[in-house]
C-alpha positions in Angstrom: 65.4 50.6 59.4 67.2 48.3 61.8 70.3 48.4 59.6 70.3 52.3 59.8 70.0 52.2 63.6 72.8 49.6 63.8 75.0 51.8 61.5 74.4 54.9 63.7 75.3 53.0 66.9 78.4 51.6 65.2 79.7 55.0 64.0 78.7 57.1 67.0 81.9 56.4 69.1 84.0 57.2 66.0 82.1 60.5 65.5 82.5 61.5 69.2 86.2 60.7 69.1 86.7 62.7 65.9 85.0 65.6 67.5 87.2 65.4 70.6 90.3 65.3 68.4 89.3 68.5 66.5 92.0 71.2 66.9 91.1 73.9 69.5 90.7 77.3 68.0 93.0 80.0 69.4 91.4 82.5 71.6 91.6 86.0 70.0 91.6 89.4 71.6 88.4 90.4 69.8 86.6 87.3 71.3 87.6 88.4 74.8 86.5 92.0 74.2 83.2 91.0 72.7 82.5 88.7 75.7 83.4 91.4 78.2 81.3 94.0 76.5 78.4 91.6 76.5 78.4 90.4 80.1 80.9 92.2 82.3 79.1 93.2 85.5 80.7 96.7 85.6 79.3 97.5 82.2 75.9 96.1 83.0 75.9 98.3 86.1 76.7 101.3 83.9 73.9 100.3 81.7 71.5 100.5 84.7 72.8 104.0 85.4 71.4 104.9 81.9 68.1 103.4 83.0 68.2 105.5 86.1 68.7 108.7 84.2 65.8 107.8 81.9 63.7 107.4 85.1 64.9 110.7 86.4 64.0 112.4 83.1 60.5 110.9 83.2 60.2 112.1 86.8 61.2 115.7 85.8 58.8 115.6 82.9 56.2 114.8 85.5 56.5 118.3 86.9 54.4 119.4 83.9 51.7 116.7 84.4 48.1 117.8 84.4 46.8 118.1 88.0 43.2 117.4 89.0 42.1 118.9 92.4 38.8 118.5 94.2 37.5 120.1 97.4 34.2 119.2 98.9 32.7 120.7 102.0 29.4 120.1 103.7 28.0 122.1 106.6 25.8 119.6 108.5 25.1 121.6 111.7 25.0 125.3 112.6 23.2 128.4 111.6 24.0 128.1 107.9 23.7 124.8 106.3 25.3 124.6 102.8 27.2 122.3 100.4 30.3 123.3 98.4 31.9 121.3 95.5 35.0 122.5 93.7 36.9 120.8 91.0 39.9 122.4 89.1 42.4 121.2 86.5 45.8 122.8 86.4 48.3 122.6 83.5 51.8 123.9 84.2 53.8 124.9 81.1 57.3 125.9 80.3 55.9 129.1 78.6 57.5 131.6 81.0 56.3 129.4 83.9 52.7 130.1 83.1 50.0 127.8 84.6 46.6 127.5 83.0 43.6 126.3 85.0 40.0 125.6 84.5 37.4 124.4 87.0 33.8 124.1 88.1 32.3 124.7 91.5 28.9 124.6 93.0 27.6 126.2 96.2 24.1 125.6 97.5 22.3 126.2 100.7 22.3 129.2 103.1 25.3 131.5 103.4 26.0 134.5 105.5 26.0 137.9 103.7 29.8 138.2 103.8 30.1 134.7 102.1 27.6 135.2 99.4 30.1 134.6 96.6 30.2 131.0 97.6 26.6 130.6 96.3 26.4 129.6 92.6 23.6 129.0 90.1 21.9 125.7 90.1 24.3 124.1 87.7 27.4 125.6 89.3 30.0 128.0 88.0 32.6 127.4 85.3 35.9 129.3 85.4 39.1 129.5 83.4 42.3 131.5 83.8 46.0 131.5 84.0 48.8 132.5 86.4 51.9 134.1 84.9 55.1 134.9 86.9 56.4 138.4 86.1 59.7 138.3 88.0 60.6 135.2 90.1 60.1 132.0 88.2 59.6 133.8 84.9 62.9 132.9 83.2 63.4 129.7 85.1 61.7 127.8 87.9 62.2 124.5 89.7 60.2 122.5 87.1 62.1 123.8 84.1 65.4 123.6 85.9 64.8 119.9 87.0 63.9 119.1 83.4 67.0 120.6 82.0 69.2 118.9 84.6 67.5 115.5 83.9 68.1 115.9 80.2 71.7 116.7 80.9 71.8 113.8 83.3 70.8 111.4 80.6 73.8 112.6 78.5 76.1 112.3 81.5 75.0 108.7 82.0 75.8 107.9 78.4 79.3 109.4 78.8 79.8 107.4 82.0 78.8 104.3 80.1 81.3 105.1 77.4 84.0 105.7 80.0 83.3 102.3 81.6 83.4 100.7 78.1 86.8 102.1 77.3 88.2 101.0 80.7 86.9 97.5 80.3 88.2 97.2 76.8 91.6 98.4 78.1 91.7 96.0 81.1 90.5 93.1 78.9 93.3 93.8 76.5 95.9 93.9 79.3 94.7 90.7 80.8 94.7 89.0 77.4 98.3 90.0 76.6 99.4 89.0 80.1 97.9 85.6 79.4 99.7 85.3 76.1 103.0 86.3 77.7 102.5 83.7 80.5 102.0 81.1 77.8 105.2 82.0 76.1 107.0 81.9 79.4 105.7 78.4 80.1 106.7 77.1 76.6 110.2 78.5 77.1 110.6 76.9 80.5 109.3 73.6 79.1 111.8 73.8 76.2 114.7 74.4 78.6 113.6 71.5 80.8 113.2 69.2 77.8 116.7 70.0 76.6 118.3 69.3 79.9 116.3 66.0 80.3 117.1 64.8 76.8 120.8 65.5 77.4 121.0 63.6 80.7 121.3 60.1 79.2 124.1 61.1 76.9 126.0 62.8 79.7 125.7 59.7 81.9 127.1 57.6 79.0 130.0 59.9 78.6 130.7 59.9 82.3 130.7 56.0 82.2 133.1 56.1 79.3 135.4 58.5 81.2 134.9 61.2 78.6 133.8 63.8 81.1 134.1 64.0 84.9 131.2 62.9 87.1 130.4 66.3 88.4 129.1 67.2 84.9 126.3 64.7 85.4 125.6 66.2 88.8 125.5 69.7 87.3 123.0 68.6 84.7 120.8 67.1 87.5 121.0 70.4 89.2 120.0 72.2 86.0 117.0 69.8 85.6 115.8 70.6 89.1 116.2 74.3 88.6 114.3 74.2 85.3 111.5 72.2 86.9 111.2 74.9 89.4 111.1 77.5 86.6 108.3 75.5 85.0 106.3 75.4 88.2 106.6 79.2 88.5 105.6 79.7 84.8 102.7 77.3 85.3 101.5 79.3 88.3 101.8 82.6 86.3 99.8 81.1 83.5 97.0 79.9 85.8 96.9 83.3 87.5 96.7 85.2 84.2 94.0 82.8 83.0 91.9 83.4 86.1 92.3 87.2 85.6 91.3 86.8 82.0 88.3 84.8 82.8 86.7 87.9 84.5 86.5 89.3 81.0 86.1 86.2 78.8 82.5 85.1 79.8 80.2 82.5 78.4 76.7 82.9 77.0 75.3 83.0 80.5 77.7 85.8 81.6 79.8 83.5 83.8 83.6 83.6 83.8 85.3 80.8 81.9 88.9 79.8 82.1 90.8 79.8 78.9 92.7 76.5 78.2 96.3 76.1 77.3 95.3 74.8 73.9 93.7 78.1 73.2 96.9 80.1 73.6 98.2 81.8 70.4 101.5 80.2 69.3 103.2 83.6 69.4 102.6 87.3 69.5 101.5 89.0 66.3 104.6 90.0 64.3 103.3 93.3 63.0 103.0 96.5 65.0 100.1 98.8 65.4 100.5 102.0 63.4 100.5 105.3 65.4 99.9 108.2 63.0 99.1 111.1 65.3 101.8 113.4 66.7 101.8 114.4 70.3 100.0 117.7 69.9 97.4 116.1 67.6 96.9 113.2 69.9 96.4 115.5 72.9 93.8 117.5 70.9 92.0 114.3 69.8 92.0 112.9 73.4 90.5 116.2 74.8 87.8 116.2 72.2 86.8 112.5 72.6 87.4 111.6 76.3 84.0 111.0 77.9 85.3 112.3 81.3 85.7 115.8 79.8 82.3 115.6 78.2 80.8 114.5 81.5 82.4 117.3 83.4 81.2 119.9 80.8 77.6 118.6 81.2 77.9 118.6 85.0 79.0 122.2 84.7 75.8 123.0 82.7 73.7 121.3 85.4 75.4 123.4 88.0 75.0 126.6 86.0 71.3 125.8 85.7 71.0 125.3 89.5 72.9 128.6 90.0 70.6 130.5 87.6 67.6 129.0 89.4 68.8 130.1 92.9 69.8 133.5 91.7 66.2 133.8 90.3 64.8 132.7 93.6 66.3 135.7 95.3 63.9 138.0 93.4 60.5 138.9 94.6 57.6 136.9 93.4 55.3 139.0 91.2 52.5 136.8 89.7 49.8 138.1 87.4 46.5 136.2 87.4 43.5 136.4 85.1 40.4 134.4 85.7 37.0 134.5 84.1 33.9 132.9 85.7 30.3 132.2 84.5 27.4 130.8 86.3 25.4 128.0 84.6 21.7 127.7 85.0 19.4 129.7 87.3 20.2 131.1 90.7 18.3 132.7 93.6 19.4 136.2 93.1 21.1 136.5 89.7 21.0 134.7 86.4 24.1 133.7 84.5 26.5 135.9 86.5 29.7 136.7 84.6 32.9 137.7 86.3 36.4 138.7 85.3 39.2 138.9 87.9 42.6 140.4 87.5 45.1 139.6 90.3 48.6 140.6 91.2 50.3 138.6 93.9 53.5 139.8 95.6 55.9 137.9 97.8 59.2 139.4 98.9 61.8 137.2 100.7 63.4 139.5 103.4 66.4 137.4 104.4 66.9 135.2 101.3 69.0 132.7 103.3 67.6 129.6 101.5 68.2 130.8 98.0 71.5 132.6 99.0 72.9 129.4 100.6 72.0 127.2 97.6 73.4 129.8 95.2 76.7 129.7 97.2 76.7 125.9 97.0 76.1 125.9 93.2 78.8 128.6 92.7 81.4 126.6 94.7 80.5 123.4 92.8 80.9 125.2 89.5 84.3 126.4 90.5 85.2 122.9 91.7 84.2 121.4 88.4 86.3 124.0 86.6 89.4 122.9 88.6 88.6 119.3 88.1 88.4 119.9 84.3 91.8 121.7 84.3 93.3 118.8 86.3 91.9 116.2 84.0 93.1 118.0 80.9 96.6 118.1 82.3 96.4 114.4 83.2 95.2 113.6 79.7 98.2 115.5 78.2 100.5 113.6 80.5 98.9 110.2 79.6 99.2 110.9 75.9 102.9 111.8 76.2 103.5 108.8 78.4 101.8 106.2 76.2 103.5 107.5 73.1 106.8 107.2 75.0 105.9 103.7 76.1 105.1 102.7 72.5 108.3 104.1 71.2 110.3 102.3 73.9 108.5 99.0 73.3 109.3 99.2 69.6 113.0 99.8 70.4 112.9 96.9 72.9 111.5 94.6 70.3 114.2 95.4 67.8 117.0 95.0 70.4 115.5 91.9 72.0 115.3 90.1 68.6 118.9 91.0 68.0 119.8 89.7 71.5 117.8 86.6 70.9 119.6 85.8 67.6 123.0 86.3 69.2 122.0 84.2 72.3 120.9 81.3 70.1 124.1 81.4 68.1 126.1 81.4 71.4 124.0 78.5 72.7 124.6 76.4 69.6 128.3 77.3 69.6 128.7 76.4 73.3 126.9 73.0 72.8 129.3 72.2 70.0 132.3 73.1 72.1 130.9 70.9 74.9 130.6 68.0 72.5 134.3 68.6 71.5 135.3 68.8 75.2 136.4 72.4 75.0 134.0 73.7 77.7 131.9 72.5 80.7 128.2 72.0 81.1 128.1 75.0 83.4 128.7 77.3 80.4 126.2 75.4 78.3 123.6 75.9 81.0 124.4 79.6 81.2 124.1 79.9 77.4 120.8 78.1 77.4 119.3 80.2 80.2 120.6 83.4 78.4 118.9 82.2 75.2 115.6 81.5 77.0 115.8 84.9 78.8 116.3 86.6 75.5 113.3 84.9 74.1 111.3 85.9 77.1 112.6 89.5 76.8 111.3 89.6 73.2 107.9 88.3 74.3 107.8 90.8 77.1 108.6 93.6 74.7 105.8 92.5 72.4 103.4 92.3 75.3 104.4 95.8 76.4 103.8 97.1 72.9 100.3 95.7 72.6 99.3 96.7 76.1 100.6 100.2 75.3 98.5 100.2 72.1 95.4 99.3 74.3 96.3 102.2 76.5 96.6 104.5 73.5 93.1 103.5 72.3 91.6 104.1 75.7 93.4 107.4 76.2 92.3 108.8 72.9 88.8 107.3 73.5 88.9 105.6 70.1 85.4 104.2 69.3 85.1 100.5 69.6 84.4 99.9 65.9 87.6 101.7 65.0 89.7 100.1 67.7 88.6 96.6 66.8 89.6 97.1 63.2 93.1 98.5 63.9 95.4 97.5 61.0 98.9 96.2 61.8 101.5 96.9 59.1 
């Protein structure tokens, strides 16, 4: 046993060191998107909006809750001393706005002649009935309107969540490709600096030998300082892009985590995303799938429901009521009194300002939503055209930048050879090296623009996450 413990203690430092020396895995775009969709605060807030809509739906359903009412009255002094108990259960329904009710009451004691109906048999009086609107509140009432609007509100919250998801996915993709581009920029600046520093000793030797003038060494020192400044700028851009990316790349606790330099991809993916839809087809697809348009359509339905309700509220209230009552037990005057009541209640609004004003508000909101939808459709069409143009331009830039990069590298190598032969100066070598580095950066920037445009394309067409994550690059 002691030998085993000794062996573990002996090997532990080696195991820890080996773990520290393991290669760091590159951070992929899918990892960033998965982390952002798991813990990004904006998406979590949108999720709570869905919870709010569920609560609003439950509240609207509560309009049809069974209601228990009780009234109790005792006359303790006066000419007539009596007791009255009344309990009723009401059940609203969505059947033409009909409300069913049933109850029990008991009246005992002395009553004046004109209030004799308050007296019941010894065991009280049972009653059942219903109240049915015949005009106002028949086709729609506040309970049913609120329920319809809450059901639509739940769908609206889902579309708002989808819209937030698409935007977060797009922003996370942009920040990721900005970070990758910043890493390429830093590597280019470090390469240029390393070339100038490695060349410095050879130049000093050639100056000492009288092979080249002294100002060439001075020029190389200037190039080193300039390229150090470029590296500082590139380092700052990388740190800035890493900070921005950390807002989307979050740990298991939902906290932002800074990506490390070791996690940078070595280069941009070589293959390009396929875009198969033409402009008209892409516009049609975007209009069918964009959650904003779906949300506006549902909001219009909500407003139409409100307008129908307020138009209905302008009508007179004409309610038909049926109630049957039966005494239970024995009474003073009558035994088991049976009664059937038919009622017709009329209420006519003379000015209708409340319903009229609310109907005007609903009508104006409906027209507003219509214009917002038209504007959004036009904007979506413009976005589709713009992103397809951006993708086409980025592809052309990639082709041209690679050609430029190849030519710049050949010129750089040729200029270095000429400098070794004494046919040119270090100034032109520096210019060729800077031009070659800029060409490499242009190629990287074109790649970044293409992949960011692809992220925009996925968001504009509202491509589902499962499809967007599995985009093939040919």
